[in-house]
ZAMARGU-4260 file (C-alpha; in steps of 0.2 Angstrom, whole numbers, plus 5000, padded with zeros to 4 digits):
<rodrens>
0) 5099/4507/5146 | 5091/4496/5132 | 5103/4501/5114 | 5085/4505/5107 | 5072/4512/5122
5) 5070/4528/5121 | 5075/4540/5132 | 5061/4550/5143 | 5070/4564/5153 | 5085/4575/5150
10) 5097/4561/5160 | 5090/4550/5149 | 5097/4558/5133 | 5113/4563/5141 | 5118/4547/5146
15) 5113/4541/5129 | 5124/4551/5123 | 5139/4545/5131 | 5137/4532/5127 | 5138/4533/5107
20) 5151/4532/5098 | 5154/4541/5077 | 5157/4532/5062 | 5166/4548/5054 | 5173/4542/5039
25) 5168/4541/5021 | 5158/4528/5016 | 5163/4522/5000 | 5156/4506/4987 | 5152/4499/5003
30) 5168/4501/5014 | 5171/4513/5027 | 5187/4525/5021 | 5196/4540/5026 | 5198/4553/5013
35) 5211/4550/4999 | 5219/4567/5005 | 5219/4561/5024 | 5212/4576/5028 | 5198/4579/5043
40) 5186/4594/5046 | 5180/4592/5069 | 5159/4596/5069 | 5155/4604/5083 | 5140/4602/5099
45) 5132/4619/5097 | 5125/4618/5112 | 5142/4614/5122 | 5156/4618/5110 | 5161/4599/5111
50) 5170/4592/5097 | 5159/4578/5093 | 5173/4571/5078 | 5183/4573/5068 | 5176/4570/5050
55) 5181/4563/5033 | 5185/4582/5023 | 5183/4573/5004 | 5188/4580/4988 | 5188/4579/4970
60) 5199/4566/4970 | 5186/4555/4980 | 5171/4562/4973 | 5180/4551/4958 | 5182/4537/4963
65) 5162/4537/4972 | 5158/4541/4956 | 5165/4529/4946 | 5158/4514/4958 | 5143/4524/4955
70) 5144/4521/4937 | 5148/4504/4938 | 5136/4499/4952 | 5123/4506/4939 | 5128/4499/4921
75) 5129/4483/4933 | 5112/4482/4934 | 5111/4474/4952 | 5099/4488/4958 | 5094/4498/4943
80) 5088/4482/4934 | 5082/4472/4949 | 5063/4469/4949 | 5055/4483/4956 | 5045/4472/4970
85) 5064/4468/4976 | 5070/4483/4977 | 5055/4491/4988 | 5058/4476/4999 | 5075/4481/5004
90) 5072/4499/5007 | 5057/4494/5017 | 5070/4483/5026 | 5080/4502/5028 | 5065/4510/5033
95) 5060/4497/5048 | 5081/4496/5051 | 5077/4517/5052 | 5063/4512/5062 | 5074/4501/5075
100) 5087/4516/5079 | 5076/4529/5079 | 5082/4538/5095 | 5101/4534/5091 | 5098/4542/5072
105) 5089/4557/5080 | 5104/4559/5094 | 5116/4563/5083 | 5106/4576/5073 | 5103/4583/5089
110) 5121/4585/5095 | 5127/4589/5078 | 5117/4604/5073 | 5108/4610/5092 | 5091/4604/5089
115) 5080/4601/5103 | 5079/4580/5104 | 5057/4580/5102 | 5058/4590/5084 | 5074/4579/5079
120) 5060/4562/5085 | 5049/4570/5073 | 5062/4574/5062 | 5065/4552/5060 | 5047/4548/5059
125) 5046/4562/5041 | 5064/4554/5037 | 5054/4533/5036 | 5039/4538/5032 | 5048/4544/5018
130) 5055/4528/5016 | 5040/4517/5019 | 5032/4529/5005 | 5043/4530/4992 | 5046/4510/4993
135) 5028/4506/4992 | 5027/4519/4978 | 5038/4509/4968 | 5029/4495/4961 | 5014/4508/4955
140) 5024/4521/4945 | 5017/4514/4924 | 5023/4517/4910 | 5009/4522/4896 | 5004/4513/4879
145) 5001/4528/4868 | 4986/4529/4856 | 4990/4524/4839 | 4985/4514/4823 | 4983/4495/4822
150) 5000/4496/4813 | 5010/4502/4826 | 5011/4499/4847 | 5019/4514/4855 | 5028/4513/4873
155) 5032/4525/4885 | 5045/4520/4898 | 5051/4525/4912 | 5069/4520/4915 | 5083/4528/4929
160) 5092/4542/4926 | 5109/4534/4931 | 5120/4541/4940 | 5114/4554/4956 | 5120/4565/4968
165) 5112/4574/4982 | 5120/4587/4991 | 5110/4591/5007 | 5108/4606/5021 | 5109/4605/5039
170) 5094/4611/5047 | 5086/4594/5044 | 5102/4582/5039 | 5093/4566/5040 | 5074/4570/5035
175) 5081/4580/5021 | 5090/4565/5015 | 5078/4553/5013 | 5069/4568/5003 | 5083/4567/4993
180) 5089/4548/4992 | 5074/4539/4996 | 5064/4541/4978 | 5081/4539/4968 | 5085/4525/4974
185) 5066/4518/4970 | 5068/4524/4955 | 5082/4513/4954 | 5099/4525/4953 | 5116/4523/4960
190) 5116/4537/4972 | 5131/4549/4982 | 5125/4557/4995 | 5135/4574/5004 | 5130/4580/5019
195) 5132/4596/5024 | 5149/4598/5036 | 5140/4605/5049 | 5128/4590/5052 | 5140/4576/5044
200) 5133/4560/5057 | 5118/4553/5053 | 5121/4550/5035 | 5136/4542/5041 | 5124/4529/5052
205) 5113/4527/5036 | 5126/4520/5027 | 5129/4508/5037 | 5109/4505/5038 | 5106/4504/5021
210) 5122/4493/5019 | 5114/4481/5031 | 5097/4483/5025 | 5105/4476/5008 | 5108/4490/4995
215) 5121/4485/4982 | 5141/4490/4983 | 5144/4505/4976 | 5124/4512/4977 | 5123/4522/4989
220) 5138/4530/4996 | 5143/4546/5008 | 5156/4559/5003 | 5156/4570/5022 | 5165/4588/5016
225) 5164/4604/5009 | 5153/4614/4996 | 5169/4622/4987 | 5176/4605/4986 | 5170/4589/4985
230) 5153/4596/4981 | 5158/4606/4965 | 5168/4590/4958 | 5152/4582/4959 | 5142/4596/4952
235) 5155/4597/4939 | 5157/4578/4935 | 5155/4573/4917 | 5147/4556/4924 | 5135/4563/4936
240) 5117/4562/4930 | 5106/4571/4943 | 5111/4585/4953 | 5096/4586/4969 | 5100/4599/4980
245) 5093/4610/4993 | 5101/4625/5000 | 5104/4645/4996 | 5101/4651/4983 | 5117/4657/4980
250) 5124/4641/4982 | 5109/4636/4969 | 5113/4646/4957 | 5131/4643/4956 | 5126/4623/4953
255) 5116/4629/4939 | 5131/4635/4931 | 5141/4620/4937 | 5129/4608/4926 | 5130/4621/4911
260) 5149/4620/4913 | 5149/4600/4914 | 5136/4589/4905 | 5118/4598/4905 | 5115/4587/4922
265) 5098/4587/4928 | 5098/4598/4944 | 5082/4601/4956 | 5087/4614/4967 | 5075/4619/4984
270) 5082/4634/4989 | 5080/4648/4999 | 5061/4659/5007 | 5055/4674/5016 | 5040/4667/5018
275) 5021/4677/5020 | 5009/4672/5034 | 4993/4682/5031 | 4983/4682/5047 | 4963/4690/5039
280) 4956/4701/5054 | 4940/4687/5052 | 4948/4673/5058 | 4943/4663/5075 | 4954/4659/5090
285) 4969/4674/5091 | 4977/4663/5103 | 4978/4648/5094 | 4981/4658/5079 | 4995/4665/5087
290) 5003/4652/5094 | 5005/4644/5077 | 5012/4660/5070 | 5026/4660/5084 | 5030/4641/5082
295) 5029/4644/5060 | 5045/4657/5065 | 5055/4649/5080 | 5052/4631/5078 | 5070/4624/5075
300) 5077/4640/5079 | 5071/4648/5067 | 5084/4637/5056 | 5066/4631/5041 | 5067/4636/5023
305) 5049/4636/5025 | 5051/4647/5041 | 5034/4658/5044 | 5045/4673/5043 | 5035/4689/5037
310) 5020/4690/5049 | 5006/4700/5042 | 4992/4706/5049 | 4978/4716/5046 | 4979/4731/5056
315) 4963/4734/5064 | 4969/4718/5073 | 4988/4720/5074 | 4990/4725/5090 | 4981/4713/5102
320) 4989/4700/5087 | 5003/4705/5091 | 5007/4704/5109 | 4997/4687/5108 | 5012/4681/5097
325) 5026/4691/5108 | 5017/4681/5124 | 5018/4662/5116 | 5036/4669/5111 | 5041/4671/5129
330) 5035/4652/5133 | 5044/4646/5116 | 5062/4648/5126 | 5079/4640/5119 | 5083/4628/5132
335) 5099/4611/5132 | 5093/4603/5116 | 5094/4585/5124 | 5079/4591/5134 | 5063/4584/5131
340) 5053/4601/5136 | 5064/4611/5127 | 5056/4621/5111 | 5071/4627/5104 | 5090/4622/5105
345) 5106/4631/5098 | 5111/4639/5082 | 5120/4629/5071 | 5139/4634/5075 | 5149/4652/5077
350) 5145/4661/5057 | 5127/4656/5060 | 5123/4663/5077 | 5134/4681/5070 | 5123/4681/5056
355) 5106/4681/5064 | 5114/4693/5078 | 5118/4704/5064 | 5103/4706/5057 | 5095/4708/5073
360) 5108/4725/5076 | 5102/4729/5058 | 5084/4730/5060 | 5083/4741/5077 | 5096/4753/5067
365) 5084/4754/5053 | 5071/4757/5063 | 5059/4744/5065 | 5051/4742/5084 | 5060/4725/5096
370) 5045/4719/5104 | 5054/4703/5109 | 5070/4694/5110 | 5085/4702/5102 | 5096/4693/5116
375) 5112/4681/5114 | 5111/4670/5131 | 5127/4670/5141 | 5134/4651/5143 | 5144/4641/5131
380) 5131/4636/5119 | 5124/4647/5104 | 5108/4653/5109 | 5098/4666/5103 | 5082/4670/5110
385) 5063/4672/5100 | 5066/4689/5092 | 5048/4698/5082 | 5051/4716/5076 | 5036/4725/5073
390) 5035/4741/5060 | 5043/4732/5045 | 5044/4738/5028 | 5049/4728/5012 | 5064/4738/5011
395) 5073/4734/5025 | 5083/4720/5029 | 5074/4709/5041 | 5058/4712/5029 | 5068/4705/5014
400) 5084/4693/5020 | 5084/4675/5022 | 5089/4675/5042 | 5088/4657/5044 | 5087/4664/5063
405) 5072/4666/5077 | 5067/4685/5070 | 5050/4688/5064 | 5045/4702/5056 | 5029/4711/5058
410) 5020/4719/5043 | 5004/4726/5044 | 4991/4728/5029 | 4972/4737/5029 | 4964/4727/5013
415) 4967/4708/5004 | 4973/4717/4989 | 4988/4726/4999 | 4992/4709/5005 | 4994/4700/4991
420) 5006/4714/4986 | 5016/4712/5002 | 5018/4695/5001 | 5021/4692/4983 | 5037/4708/4987
425) 5049/4693/4986 | 5061/4687/4978 | 5058/4669/4985 | 5041/4659/4981 | 5044/4641/4993
430) 5029/4644/5005 | 5016/4654/5010 | 5000/4656/5024 | 4983/4662/5028 | 4973/4664/5041
435) 4952/4668/5037 | 4937/4659/5039 | 4929/4667/5024 | 4930/4653/5007 | 4929/4663/4996
440) 4944/4674/5000 | 4955/4660/5003 | 4950/4654/4986 | 4955/4672/4978 | 4971/4674/4990
445) 4977/4657/4989 | 4977/4656/4968 | 4986/4676/4969 | 5001/4670/4982 | 5017/4665/4971
450) 5022/4651/4982 | 5023/4633/4977 | 5015/4629/4993 | 5002/4638/5002 | 4993/4634/5019
455) 4976/4638/5025 | 4970/4642/5043 | 4987/4629/5048 | 5007/4632/5046 | 5019/4617/5037
460) 5003/4604/5036 | 5007/4591/5023 | 5013/4574/5022 | 5021/4561/5011 | 5007/4563/4999
465) 5010/4580/4992 | 5025/4588/4986 | 5035/4601/4994 | 5045/4614/4982 | 5045/4632/4975
470) 5043/4644/4964 | 5054/4658/4959 | 5070/4662/4967 | 5066/4645/4980 | 5068/4634/4964
475) 5061/4621/4957 | 5057/4602/4956 | 5046/4595/4970 | 5051/4583/4985 | 5040/4570/4993
480) 5023/4561/4983 | 5024/4553/4967 | 5033/4566/4957 | 5049/4567/4967 | 5049/4548/4961
485) 5044/4552/4943 | 5057/4566/4943 | 5071/4553/4947 | 5066/4545/4931 | 5070/4547/4912
490) 5054/4546/4899 | 5059/4533/4885 | 5046/4533/4870 | 5047/4514/4859 | 5038/4515/4843
495) 5035/4496/4838 | 5031/4495/4817 | 5016/4481/4817 | 5019/4470/4801 | 4998/4470/4793
</rodrens>
């Protein structure tokens, strides 16, 4: 099979996987190198238990070197002072290379963290689209001329921040990387990427493509390793100007402390979620809504920050609707991630697998009614069936904690006021959904939901034109859209006195 041809079958993807080679070294100042310590860690295919590669385990020494090169590159101006149109052309070339190697990049994420190949291909489309969108925005981000009298000219300029460290998660490895890296590069910054230790391979391949596209030396670097070593070092660095993070709320809080202990670096956080999905009795086509409600939690094995993990259903249709959701769940069983027909894949690693099973056990112990799933599948892989609990109350762990797995908690409500109260009864505020045909209700509830984004009669709708992010303990800042590009730039006010 030609290298860039898209396989169509399980056997085809298995053959492509067998032919893959993995870059496992850090990418520092345009060169692939081992960690300074010589330490490595194993990255494992969770569907098979196979060790894919031993990857460089960077630490503070590597971070110091990378930051110094990033700063030198920024001060040198080969990228930071490059004309916007020229930066645009380089990033568009990178997007084209990603398109050419889309099958390979998707396969790396599937092997590394267990997501179905069809889902990974969707991620690649999103990642490529993000680079293209941000590239096209570069030469359309204007400064301002402030209103003054004739004695002065006041300018408001946008300039790159400097050195940006991006720490990205394992659940959407390359797509989350694109959301962070594309706007930061587009704005003219030098970027150091720390991928999750659970899914580093696509980030290292991206480094190869960035080099091929013409991103200058030191402008984009990749440091694989652990959060408590290289991640902490980047967060504490006095020469990192901005830290962009997607991950758990607990780690986000720790990073805020590090930012304060160091140089008050700018910090953008996209953290946890326990998103409510509200179904009112007046919504049409319950079969369609049930399918979307199931997909909202079982997509990507529930390892999704905006997963619709709390399903709030009006009691008059609750039993009927849950039956339909359970029927949909039966069609979404986990399978070989390389099979294009698999809806769900494997949990990312043993730790997450055990965590999800413990929540399922705890849900049963606390008195929730198990309506579907709840089992681990036999075999070498880390597979858990789609799980549905009914009769969940807010004080139960499964109704309160972010599980990050295929576990749906169903609540009942009798009126709009109760639905809003239940939806907002969470420390998180990343996403929310509601299903109704009553436009007045839609507008009332949308405004009252404490959430960074609200999906009406859909789940997870949107494209690169709309911002993504949360409120409360789901974080701050926004990915996607021109808003993210602005976040990676600094405002400078210039007041010019004019002689009369």
